[in-house]
Each structure stands twice: as structure tokens, then as C-alpha cells.
Residue, then its C-alpha position, 0 to 999 in steps of 0.5 A: m736717862a742713859e741707864a734707862n737707854r742701856e737697860q732697854r738695848k739688848p745685848r750684843v751677841l759677840g762674834g765666835s760666841l755659841t748661843t742658842t737661836p730665837e727659836g730655841d732649837e739649834l744653837q748659831t755662832l756668828q763669824t765676822h771673820g772673812q774665811y771660807p766655812s770650809p770643813m776645817t775651819m769649822q771644826q775649829v770654830w766648833s771646838n773652841a766655841s763649844q769648850r766656853r760659856y757665854r753670856e746668859s742675857w746672849q742665849g735667844q738673841v739674834l745676830p746682828e748682820v754683819g759676817f754670816e751665821v753658822r747654824w749648829k744641830p747637836c747630835r749623837l752617832t751610832c754604829g748601824h752594826c753593833g749599836h755602839s756609840l760613834g760619838n758626839y758630832a754637830a751638823y753644821h750650816a753655814r752660808e751655802e756650806w753643809g758638813v759635819v765636825e767632832d764635838s770635841p776640843k782636838r782638831a779632826r785629822s786629815n790623811p788617816s794613813r799618815s797617823s798610827e794611833f786610832r781616831r774615831f774621826q777623820l777628814d778626807g778629800e777637799i777639807g780646805r774648801r767644800a764639805a761637798k767634796s769631803a767625807a767624814i771617815i768614822t770608825c766604830r771602836k767596838c766592831d771596827r766597822g768603817y762608815r765614809r760619808n760625804l760631809a755634806h750628805l750626812s749632814h743634811t741627813i742629821w738636819d732631816a732627823k727628827t731625833s738627836t741620835y742618828a745610826l748609820e748604816 
């Protein structure tokens, strides 16, 4: 009897796991910690969660009602000047926050003037708190054109796009 009950129960998705949504068109992560979804925190969550594989039975499951849910929309950005790829990113929506993270195991850097090495993606502004008061600085490796975009605005633009590739203008 206990074995039959176990088979009927849906698998419980663990916090921090990156899975597909029940609709199957986005990705989701359950966050059970009390940290605010700031741009730097969301970069760390994406970098950690996207590097692992999760149980197939967790895909498409509704997340438990604990903590908060992060919705992700992976995309590719391109340079509006030369058409070169600016890399892969993920727009996110968590609570009332909207932002963008780099699809990379590395953390995004703040204070771009302190780094002598080339960084395609950097964060500036209120990166420890609000995406609406933060900016992404994205630089094209081919033509060296730099783009500075408000994180919340860029996220909304990506979510509204009908395609998974978006050209910065």
C-alpha cells in the first residue's frame, strides 16, 4: 500500500533546481532562502543552477508554495551594429524584480574600470539590490561597440520578443 502511494505522488522539486515550467516554454527555479533577488544574487543562482542536470521527473512540475519562484527566459543577444553574437543570456522575473544574467559559470563583475581584462558583460549601479536601478554593460568583441542597458528594461524587452535572439540597437 505504501509503495502504491509513493508511485501516485508527484516528485517534489527541490529548491535551487532549474526545471521547465508546467507550460514548457520557460525555465523555473524555486528559491527557498530569504535573500532578495538582486542582480548579483540572480547571476549566482543562474550560474550555479544551469551547470547541473536535474531529475527528469522534476521537469514540468508545479513548484511547491514555499520561498519564491524565479522564471527564466534564455536568449542570445547580437550586436545591432555588426551582427556579431554578444553571447547567451537569461532574462529573469522573480517577485517584482526583472533582470538579465549572463549564461556563464562565471560571476558578472561590477566596477568595470577596475578590471584590465576584457569582459563582455558587466554590471553597474545598484547591483546588490534593484535591477531597475542597475545597468548591464555589454561590449561587442568584433566591433568594440558598447551597450549600456537598464537591466529591468532589457529583461522586459527580451520577454516581449517573439524570438530567442534579440539585437541590441
